[in-house]
N, C-alpha and C positions, 0 to 999 in steps of 0.2 A: 337158640343155644342160649342156656342158663348163662348167667355172668353173676359170678360172686352171689355171696347170701345177705339176706335181710339181717342186721344186729343192731336191735336197738334201734331200728327206723334210717340206718346207715346201711351204706351198700360198701360191703367187703370182695375183695379182690382175693382168690387163691393163690396158693404157689403153681398151681398144675395152669390154671390158667393165664397165670403171667408166664408160662413157660410157653403156651401155646400162642400168646401173643407175640413174644419174639422170636418165634420161628416163622410167624406170618411176617413181621417184619424184614425179617434177613431174606426172605425170599422175593420182595418187595426191593430193598435195599441191601443185597450183599456187601458183604464187606469188597474192599479194593484195593489195588495199589499192592506193591510188595509187602508192604508191611501189615498187609491185609487187616488195617482199620476199620474197625465197625463204624456204622453209619449213623450218623447222630439219632436218628428214631432206636437204632437197636441198644446204644448206649445208654440212653436215659431209661429204658426197661432195665437194660442189664443192671444198672446202678440200684434199682428200687429190687430187684431179685437179690442180687449181692447184700443187701440190707438185711432184707428176710432171713438169708440163709445165716447170716451172723448174727441174728437177735434168736433165731431156731423159730421164726414165727412160719404161722401154716395159710394165714389170712393178715390182711393189713385192710384198714379201711381207705376207703378211696380220699378221702379226707385230708389224710396222712400222706399222700402222695404229691407230689410237685405236681403240675398245671399242665406242663408239657407232657408230661408223663401219662396222667391222666383224659387228655387229647388223645394221644397214641392209643389209647385202651380203649375208649371212645368209638375210636375209629375202626380200632380192629373188632369192635363188640357187634358195629355196624356194616360189616364188610358184607354182608348176605343181601343187605336189603338195598 
């Protein structure tokens, strides 16, 4: 699977890749309870997604993403291995 694009030697993640990662984590950790609260994993990635939408960004450098979200994205990327 292609993950991000090389940009000045750095790894970027696209909005569509982030959507795929969110859906992956939603399938593993669905919302629970009457309030249908997001799991911590989905919540972390949804925050990155919301900021990208707000800033109208189509890609974001991985180094600009918090460490927890980076780890979640790496786990998603390596899910087939």
